[in-house]
N, C-alpha and C positions, 0 to 999 in steps of 0.2 A: 696228710692231714691238711684240710683247708686252712688258709691263712686268714680268711674272713668269710662272712656268710655269702659273699658274692664270688668267692673263689671256686670255680668249677673245674679247675685243672685236675685235682685228684680223681674225680669221678670220670672225667674225659679220658685220662690215661688208662684207668681200669676198663672202660668201655672199649677202647682201641685194642687193649691186650686181649680181651675176650673175643672180639671180632676176629683178630688176627689168628688166635688159636683155633677158633671154629673154621676159619678159611682153610687152615692147614689140615686139621683133623677130620673134618666132615667127609671129604672124598675117600678117606682111608679108615672107615669105621671098623673094618675087620682086620686092621693092621696087616694088610698084605705087604706093605712096605714099612720097614722099621727105620728108614732114613727120615727123621722128623726134626726139623729145626727147633720145634717147641721143647725138645728134650735138652736144650742148652741148660746146663746146671745139674743135669741128671746123669752125667758120665760116671761119676763115683759118688754123687751127692747122697743117694739113698743109703749106700753102705756107710758113708760118713755119719749120717743121721743115726743109723742103728748102732754103730760102734760107739757113739758118744753118749748113748743112753745110760743114765745112772752116774755119769761122771760129774764133777763139779763144773765142767765146761760142756755140759750137755747142749746139743743144738736142736732147735726147732727145725721143722722141715725147710722153711724159707731161709734160715741161716745156713743150713747145710748146702742148699742150692746156691746161695750167694758165694759161699766159700769155693764150691766147685766152679762157679762162673769165673771167679777171679783167677783160679789156676788155669782154666781153659783159655781165658783171655790172654794170659801170659804165654801159654803154649802157642797160640796163634801168632803172637808177636815173635816168638823164637823161630817159628816155622817161616817167618818172613811174609805172612799174609795180613798182618795188622801193624800199622805204624806205632811208633812209641807214643805219639800224641793221642791216638785213639785208644791205645792200651791204658794210658794214664787217665784218660777221660772216663773210660768204663770203670776202672778201679775207684776213681774219685766219686762217681755217681753212687756206687755201692756204699762207699764210706759215708757220703752225705746222707744217704737213706738210713744210716744207722745199722748197716748190715756188716757182718764180719767178712774179711777177705783172706783170713788165715785162721787155721785151727791146728792145735798140736797133734791131734789124732791123724791128720793127713800127712803121714810120713812116707818115705819111699817104700818101705815094706808094706804098709797099708795100701798104698796106691797100686802096687804090683798085684796084690790079691784082689782088690776091688776091680782093677782093669781086667783081670782074668775072668771075674764074674760077669763083667759087662760084655766081654767078647763071647762068652758062652751063652748068655741069656739074650743077647741082641744079635747073635749070629755075625759078629764082627765088632770092630771098634765103634763104628758109627758115631763119631764125635762131631756134634754140631759146634762149629767155632765161628766167632765173629771175624769177618774179613773187612770190616769198615763199620762205620756207625749206621745201624739199621740194615746191615748186610751180613749174611752168614752162608756157610756151605758145609757139607759133610766131609769128614776126613776119616780114612780107614787104614792109613799106612804110616803111623807115627812110630819112630824107632825108639829103642831104649835110650840111646844117646840123646835124642831130642827131649825125651821126658826128663832125663837127668839135667840137661841144660835149663829146662823150664823150672825144675825144683830150685836150682841155684838162684835164678833170677827172681822167681816168685817169693822165695824166702827173704831175699834182700829188699824187695819192694814192699812186702806185706807183713812180715813177721812182727815188726815193731810199730806198725802204724794201724793195725786192725782194731776194729771195735771189739771190746771185751764181751764175752758171753758167759763169764763166770757167774754162777748163781750165788746170790747172797743167801745167807742162812734163812732169812725170812721168806724168800721166794721158794727155796727148796722145801720148806715145810708145808 
């Protein structure tokens, strides 16, 4: 949201995001390659969005994507590819934007099923993870032990500091 009538930052950020997405997707219109960095936030985000439907903590698409992004950011940190300061900066940006970084539907059991769905439908894990600010790469070989370590750290970092998405009675009606 612009801070004043002269504030062009929000529109510029949106324009850069659109250009970046087009740069990545245009050469791959027929999806010959499913390794897409623009899928960051979509590792289990779609399943999270669908599973939260009808709950008092229902997620809109962008909220589910942000929650996935926070988990995957912590995963990259656990894997040793993202510093603690960059991890915290990404989580802080999501929080400052008013986006959730944790959701109670994203449990270990949910994650296992959602990841199985991801592997089946994407022909592998194909997880785009940040490896620095403005840098990312694809990961396909994350172990159950690494996912478990991520859950422990992610919950400790995000569970009690996330933006609430609980619907008020007025919003729900």
